[in-house]
C-alpha positions as a Markdown table, in Angstrom:
| # | Residue | x | y | z |
|---|---|---|---|---|
| 1 | Met | -9.1 | -7.7 | 18.5 |
| 2 | Ser | -7.5 | -5.8 | 15.8 |
| 3 | Pro | -10.2 | -7.2 | 13.0 |
| 4 | Lys | -12.7 | -5.1 | 15.2 |
| 5 | Ile | -10.6 | -1.5 | 15.0 |
| 6 | Tyr | -9.7 | -1.9 | 11.6 |
| 7 | His | -13.7 | -2.1 | 11.3 |
| 8 | Gly | -14.2 | 0.7 | 13.3 |
| 9 | Leu | -11.5 | 3.1 | 11.3 |
| 10 | Ala | -13.7 | 2.0 | 8.2 |
| 11 | Ile | -16.8 | 3.1 | 10.1 |
| 12 | Leu | -15.3 | 6.0 | 10.8 |
| 13 | Gln | -13.8 | 6.6 | 7.3 |
| 14 | Pro | -16.3 | 9.3 | 5.9 |
| 15 | Gln | -16.1 | 11.3 | 9.1 |
| 16 | Ile | -12.7 | 11.2 | 9.1 |
| 17 | Glu | -12.8 | 12.4 | 5.7 |
| 18 | Lys | -14.9 | 15.3 | 6.1 |
| 19 | Leu | -12.6 | 16.2 | 9.2 |
| 20 | Ile | -9.9 | 16.2 | 6.6 |
| 21 | Val | -11.3 | 18.7 | 4.6 |
| 22 | Glu | -12.8 | 20.9 | 7.3 |
| 23 | Leu | -9.2 | 21.3 | 8.2 |
| 24 | Glu | -7.4 | 21.8 | 5.1 |
| 25 | Ala | -4.6 | 19.5 | 5.3 |
| 26 | Asp | -2.1 | 20.3 | 3.9 |
| 27 | Cys | -0.9 | 16.7 | 3.8 |
| 28 | Ile | -2.0 | 13.0 | 6.0 |
| 29 | Val | 0.5 | 10.5 | 7.2 |
| 30 | Ser | -1.0 | 7.7 | 7.6 |
| 31 | Cys | -0.7 | 4.0 | 8.3 |
| 32 | Met | -0.6 | 1.6 | 5.4 |
| 33 | Phe | -3.0 | 0.0 | 6.4 |
| 34 | His | -5.6 | 2.7 | 5.8 |
| 35 | Pro | -5.1 | 3.0 | 1.9 |
| 36 | Trp | -8.6 | 4.7 | 1.4 |
| 37 | Thr | -6.3 | 8.0 | 2.5 |
| 38 | Val | -4.8 | 7.3 | -0.9 |
| 39 | Gly | -7.7 | 8.8 | -2.3 |
| 40 | Val | -8.7 | 11.8 | -0.2 |
| 41 | Ala | -5.0 | 13.3 | -0.7 |
| 42 | Ser | -5.6 | 12.8 | -4.1 |
| 43 | Lys | -9.0 | 14.6 | -4.2 |
| 44 | Leu | -7.2 | 17.3 | -2.2 |
| 45 | Gly | -4.1 | 17.6 | -4.0 |
| 46 | Ile | -2.3 | 16.8 | -0.9 |
| 47 | Pro | 0.8 | 14.4 | -0.4 |
| 48 | Arg | 0.3 | 11.4 | 1.5 |
| 49 | Ile | 3.2 | 9.8 | 3.8 |
| 50 | Ile | 3.2 | 6.5 | 4.9 |
| 51 | Phe | 3.4 | 5.7 | 8.9 |
| 52 | Tyr | 5.0 | 2.4 | 9.1 |
| 53 | Ala | 5.9 | 1.8 | 12.8 |
| 54 | Ala | 7.6 | -1.5 | 12.6 |
| 55 | Ser | 10.4 | 0.5 | 10.8 |
| 56 | Val | 10.7 | 3.4 | 13.1 |
| 57 | Leu | 13.4 | 1.2 | 15.6 |
| 58 | Ser | 15.1 | -0.6 | 12.6 |
| 59 | Arg | 15.0 | 3.0 | 10.7 |
| 60 | Ser | 17.0 | 4.6 | 13.6 |
| 61 | Val | 19.3 | 1.8 | 14.4 |
| 62 | Val | 20.9 | 2.1 | 10.9 |
| 63 | His | 21.3 | 5.8 | 11.1 |
| 64 | Met | 22.9 | 5.7 | 14.5 |
| 65 | Leu | 25.2 | 3.3 | 13.7 |
| 66 | Glu | 25.9 | 5.2 | 10.1 |
| 67 | Gln | 26.5 | 8.2 | 12.1 |
| 68 | His | 28.3 | 6.9 | 14.9 |
| 69 | Ala | 30.0 | 3.4 | 14.0 |
| 70 | Ser | 29.6 | 2.3 | 17.4 |
| 71 | His | 29.8 | -1.6 | 16.2 |
| 72 | Thr | 33.4 | -1.1 | 14.6 |
| 73 | Lys | 35.0 | 0.1 | 18.2 |
| 74 | Val | 34.5 | -4.0 | 19.3 |
| 75 | Asp | 37.5 | -6.4 | 19.4 |
| 76 | His | 35.3 | -9.5 | 17.9 |
| 77 | Asp | 31.8 | -10.4 | 16.6 |
| 78 | Ser | 30.2 | -11.5 | 19.8 |
| 79 | Glu | 31.3 | -8.5 | 21.9 |
| 80 | Lys | 28.2 | -6.0 | 22.8 |
| 81 | Phe | 28.4 | -2.2 | 22.6 |
| 82 | Thr | 26.4 | 0.4 | 23.3 |
| 83 | Met | 23.8 | 1.9 | 21.1 |
| 84 | Val | 24.7 | 5.8 | 20.8 |
| 85 | Gly | 21.4 | 8.1 | 20.7 |
């Protein structure tokens, strides 16, 4: 199913580019699987931010561990703890 979705987005690429130009976007947030947005951002002189959904959860967990150190409040390595936030 994924190849069909990416093929469909590739077909829509010209219309998406046109919309970005018409909206006078300040930046583009795109999936890493749409490298053509690099050219659009460059052409418009705006930044492009890569959104990679798989890293959102892991970065959130690391952030919460750094902020709250829940893992340091257990007695042994196999003890369960609750992630704050």
